[in-house]
C-alpha positions as CSV (number, residue, x, y, z in Angstrom):
1,M,213.8,123.8,107.3
2,S,214.2,121.2,104.7
3,W,212.3,120.9,101.5
4,T,210.0,118.2,102.8
5,T,209.1,120.2,105.8
6,D,208.4,123.3,103.7
7,A,206.3,121.3,101.4
8,K,204.4,119.7,104.3
9,A,203.9,123.1,105.9
10,K,202.7,124.6,102.6
11,D,200.4,121.6,102.1
12,I,199.0,122.0,105.6
13,H,198.6,125.7,105.1
14,D,196.8,125.1,101.7
15,F,194.6,122.4,103.3
16,M,193.6,124.9,106.1
17,V,192.8,127.6,103.5
18,I,190.7,125.1,101.6
19,L,189.0,124.0,104.8
20,R,188.2,127.7,105.6
21,M,187.0,128.3,102.1
22,G,184.9,125.1,102.3
23,H,183.4,126.3,105.6
24,A,182.6,129.7,104.1
25,F,181.3,128.0,101.0
26,K,179.0,125.9,103.2
27,E,177.7,129.0,105.0
28,N,177.1,130.7,101.6
29,I,175.4,127.6,100.3
30,C,173.1,127.5,103.3
31,L,172.3,131.2,102.9
32,L,171.8,130.7,99.2
33,T,169.6,127.7,99.8
34,A,167.5,129.6,102.4
35,L,167.2,132.5,100.0
36,V,166.0,130.3,97.1
37,V,163.5,128.6,99.4
38,V,162.1,132.0,100.6
39,L,161.9,133.2,97.0
40,L,160.1,130.0,96.0
41,L,157.6,130.2,98.8
42,S,156.9,133.9,98.5
43,S,156.9,134.8,94.8
44,C,157.1,131.8,92.6
45,V,153.8,130.3,93.7
46,L,151.6,129.8,90.6
47,F,148.5,131.2,92.2
48,N,148.3,132.9,95.6
49,P,145.2,135.1,95.8
50,E,146.4,136.7,99.0
51,K,149.4,138.3,97.3
52,A,149.6,140.3,94.1
53,M,147.8,138.5,91.3
54,I,149.9,135.9,89.6
55,L,148.1,134.5,86.6
56,P,147.3,130.8,86.7
57,Q,149.1,128.6,84.2
58,S,146.7,125.6,83.8
59,D,143.0,125.2,83.0
60,Q,142.4,123.9,86.6
61,E,144.2,126.9,88.1
62,F,142.1,129.3,86.1
63,K,138.9,127.6,87.4
64,E,140.2,127.7,91.0
65,A,141.1,131.4,90.7
66,I,137.7,132.2,89.2
67,D,136.0,130.3,92.0
68,W,138.2,132.0,94.6
69,Y,137.1,135.5,93.4
70,D,133.5,134.5,92.9
71,N,133.5,133.4,96.6
72,I,134.7,136.8,97.6
73,L,131.8,138.4,95.6
74,R,129.3,136.1,97.4
75,D,130.8,136.8,100.8
76,E,128.6,139.3,102.6
77,Q,131.4,140.2,105.0
78,A,133.9,141.1,102.2
79,S,134.6,144.8,102.1
80,L,133.6,146.9,99.1
81,N,137.3,147.3,98.2
82,D,137.8,143.5,98.2
83,K,134.8,143.0,96.0
84,S,135.9,145.7,93.6
85,R,139.4,144.1,93.4
86,A,137.7,140.7,92.9
87,H,135.7,142.1,90.0
88,L,138.8,143.6,88.4
89,R,140.7,140.3,88.8
90,L,137.8,138.3,87.3
91,G,137.9,140.7,84.4
92,L,141.6,140.0,83.9
93,L,141.1,136.2,84.3
94,Y,138.1,136.0,81.8
95,S,140.1,138.1,79.2
96,H,143.3,136.2,79.5
97,Y,144.3,134.3,76.4
98,R,145.2,131.1,78.3
99,N,141.8,130.9,80.0
100,P,139.9,127.9,78.6
101,D,136.6,129.8,79.2
102,L,137.6,133.0,77.6
103,D,134.7,135.5,77.8
104,Y,135.4,139.1,76.8
105,D,131.8,140.2,77.5
106,L,131.9,138.9,81.0
107,A,135.4,140.3,81.5
108,L,134.1,143.8,80.5
109,Q,131.1,143.4,82.9
110,H,133.5,142.7,85.7
111,V,135.8,145.6,84.9
112,E,132.8,147.9,84.6
113,T,131.5,146.8,87.9
114,S,134.9,147.2,89.5
115,I,135.0,150.8,88.2
116,G,131.5,151.5,89.4
117,M,132.4,150.4,92.9
118,L,135.1,153.0,93.2
119,N,132.6,155.6,94.6
120,G,133.8,158.4,92.4
121,A,137.5,157.8,92.7
122,A,139.4,157.9,89.4
123,P,140.3,154.4,88.2
124,D,143.9,153.5,87.4
125,D,145.1,154.1,83.9
126,N,145.7,150.4,83.4
127,V,142.1,149.6,84.4
128,M,140.8,152.2,81.9
129,N,143.1,150.8,79.2
130,L,141.8,147.3,79.9
131,R,138.2,148.6,79.8
132,S,138.9,150.4,76.5
133,L,140.4,147.3,74.9
134,L,137.6,145.0,76.1
135,S,135.1,147.5,74.8
136,S,136.8,147.4,71.4
137,I,136.8,143.7,71.4
138,T,133.2,143.3,72.3
139,G,132.0,146.1,70.1
140,F,130.7,148.2,73.0
141,D,131.1,151.9,72.6
142,I,132.1,153.3,76.0
143,S,131.1,156.8,75.0
144,K,127.5,155.6,75.3
145,L,128.1,154.5,78.9
146,P,126.5,157.5,80.6
147,A,123.4,157.1,78.5
148,L,123.4,153.4,79.2
149,Y,123.4,154.1,83.0
150,K,120.6,156.6,82.6
151,L,118.5,154.2,80.6
152,K,119.2,151.5,83.2
153,T,118.0,153.9,86.0
154,E,114.9,154.8,84.0
155,N,114.2,151.1,83.3
156,T,114.4,150.3,87.0
157,A,112.0,153.2,87.8
158,L,109.6,152.0,85.0
159,A,109.7,148.4,86.3
160,N,108.8,149.6,89.8
161,E,106.0,151.8,88.4
162,N,104.8,148.8,86.4
163,L,104.7,146.6,89.5
164,E,102.7,149.3,91.4
165,L,100.2,149.5,88.5
166,R,99.8,145.7,88.5
167,K,99.0,145.7,92.2
168,T,96.4,148.5,91.6
169,L,94.9,146.6,88.7
170,E,94.6,143.4,90.9
171,K,92.8,145.5,93.6
172,L,90.5,146.9,90.9
173,N,89.7,143.4,89.6
174,D,89.0,142.3,93.2
175,L,86.6,145.2,93.7
176,E,84.9,144.5,90.4
177,V,84.3,140.9,91.4
178,E,82.8,142.1,94.7
179,L,80.6,144.6,92.9
180,E,79.3,141.9,90.6
181,K,78.5,139.7,93.6
182,K,76.6,142.5,95.3
183,R,74.7,143.3,92.0
184,K,73.6,139.7,91.8
185,L,72.4,139.8,95.4
186,I,70.3,142.9,94.7
187,R,68.6,141.5,91.6
């Protein structure tokens, strides 16, 4: 073999190696592109309420997320678990620093409601931590919570009793009017 034939053979060999590498590179690029697309579609969506909560980035996205969870709360067919999760996520949204309608009191109400819907199950430590922080921010003393629930129950019972007393008073007033009519007839 002469020098030119050896050089040509080496060039052809190198070219074939490069072609094979290019083909493998193309396959890897296709796989890499597919992987990137899957990642973008599955986890990099700014707000996908069906998946784990990813906090919105813009004012509009916060409003859409809040509307989404409010709709779950209004949905009569939503499960208790879904509604509890919606309350918790609303608590997170209303307390998030980027939310244009930041409302710590409303956030605390939603977190408390979520905890109350657990039917005796122990809430997650993170939820209790959020509740404690929101309570500190709003000035609410969570140690008074059992007394507050007791007062709320008593208030509801008193309101029902008050309603019954008003109905009885109306009946008595009607009877008094009838008695006056009969007295006038007798005279």
